[in-house]
N, C-alpha and C positions, 0 to 999 in steps of 0.2 A: 601811208600808215604803217608803222612798224609794230610787229608783235612784241609786247612787253611781258616778260616772264617775271613772276614774283618769286623772290628767294624764300618767301614764307610758305609757299604752297607745299613743298616737300615736308617741311616741319609740321605743318598742319595736318597732312595726311598721315604722318608717322604718329602724331599725338592721337588722332582719331583711331588708328589701328591699335595702339596700346590701350586706349580706353575700351574698345570693343573686346579685346582679349581679357582685360581685367574683369569686365562685367560677366563674361562667359565663365571664366574661372571661378568667380565669386558665386555665381548661380550653381555651379557644380558642387562646390563645398557646402553651400546652403542646403542643397538637396540631400547631400550625404549626411549632413548633421541632423536634418529633420527626419531622416529615415528611421522608422521604428525597428528595433531589433527583432529578429525572428523569435518566436516562442511566446510565452505567456507574458502579458503586460503586468507590470507591478501594481498598477491601480486600475479599477474599473470593474465592469461586469462582463462575464462571458457565459454563454449558454450552450451546453452540449446536450445532444438529444439523438435518440434513435427511434423516436415515436413514429409509428406507422399505422396504417388502417388495415384491419382484417377484412380481406375481400369478401369472404362468405357471410360474416356476421355484421360488418360495418363498425365493430368496436375498435377502440384504439389500443395498440399494443406498444410496449417498450417503456422507456424511462427517460427522465430529463434531469440534468444537474445544472443548477445555476450557481456559478461561483462569483462571489463579491469580494474583490480585493481592496482592502483599506490599508492605511499606514499602520494602524494598531494591530489588526489581525484580519484573517480571511474568515468568510462565512459561506455556508452552502445551504441552498434550499434544494431538497430532493423530492422528486415526484416519480411514481411508478404506476403501472396499470395492473389491475386485477379485474378486468371486464370494463372498468371505467377508470379514468385518470384520478388518482388519489388526491386527497388534500395535500397541499405542500407541507413538507416536513422540515423544520429547521434543524440542521445537524448540529451535533455537539463535537468537541475535540477535533477541530479541522487541522490537519497537518499537510503542508505542501512544501516540498523541497524543489524550488525552481531550478536548481542546477541539474538535478537528476530527473525531474518530472514525476517523482514518486508522490503519491496522493492518497490520503485516507481520511475518513470521517465516520462518526458514529451516529446512528439514528435510533430513536425509540419508536417501535411500531405501535399499532393499535392495541396490541396485547401488552404493551409496556416493556416488552423484552428488547434489550439493546442489541444492536447488530452493527458490526463494523464493515464498511464497504472500502475495498482497497482497489486502487487503479494507478495508471500511469499516463501522463500526458506525452504526446509526441513532441519531438524537438521543435517543430514549427508551431505548436500550440493549437493545431487545427483538429486533433483527434484525442479523445480520452478513451482509454481501454480499461474497462472494469473487469476484475477477476470475478469468477463465480459461476454458478450453475445457470444455465440458460436452456430454453426449450423444455420447460417442464421439470427441470432439475435432473433429468436423466442423462444429459450430455454435458460433459465438462467443456465448456466453451466460453471464451472471453466475449464480453459485449463491447462493441465499438460504437462510441457516440461521436458524431461529427459536430463541429462547432456551427452554431446556427448564425447565419448572417441575414437571411431573408425570412423574417418572421411572418410574412404574408403568404408564403408559398403553401400550396396544398400538401397534405401528408402523402407519402409514397405508400404503395401497398406493401404489406409485411411479406417478407420472403418466408417460405416454409422451413421448418426445422429440418436439418439434415437427417437422413435415415439413421436409425439406431444401429450401431455395430452389433451383430449377433454375438451373443455369448458363446464361447467355445463349448461344444457338447462334452459332457463328462464322458471320459473314456470308460467304457464298461469292461472290467477285467475279463479276459478270455478265460473260460473254464480250462483248467489244466486237464489235459487228456492223459489218462492213465492207461497203458496198455493192458488190454484184457487177454488173459491166456486162452488159447484156442482149446476147444473141447475135444 
């Protein structure tokens, strides 16, 4: 019996190798094409929150911003705490610059006074930093809200406000000493 080598075997192996290479390359391009860009998505809903649980009282603290992105316009539902979570407030005049991350919206509080809330999204869209007074309005401190992905997770404990910097004591002017003539 003589071994018979087929001239088609190397051609078949080369074709099989080319097919494997093409499928691997196509899968790589498909993965890159389907990859979402970092940052804010143009359509959909994103929730940002810093809600936490007050350890001593058990009350909820913080705020939540729900951003709805539609083709026509963006809308915001804003919630905050004042002992308990407020009713959701639908914001007016929502402005979002996706290129810079600048963000602002206007809400009307229970007293019907309008208030504008200003913030900025991080480049990756995972954090919303709101400007404003925090910790009782005494400390000028931005509020960082993280994007919520797990809606079933328990709330974290609130972290205490940082200590207030002491105001500089007023300098009491020293009494001028006038030389008294000796008697």
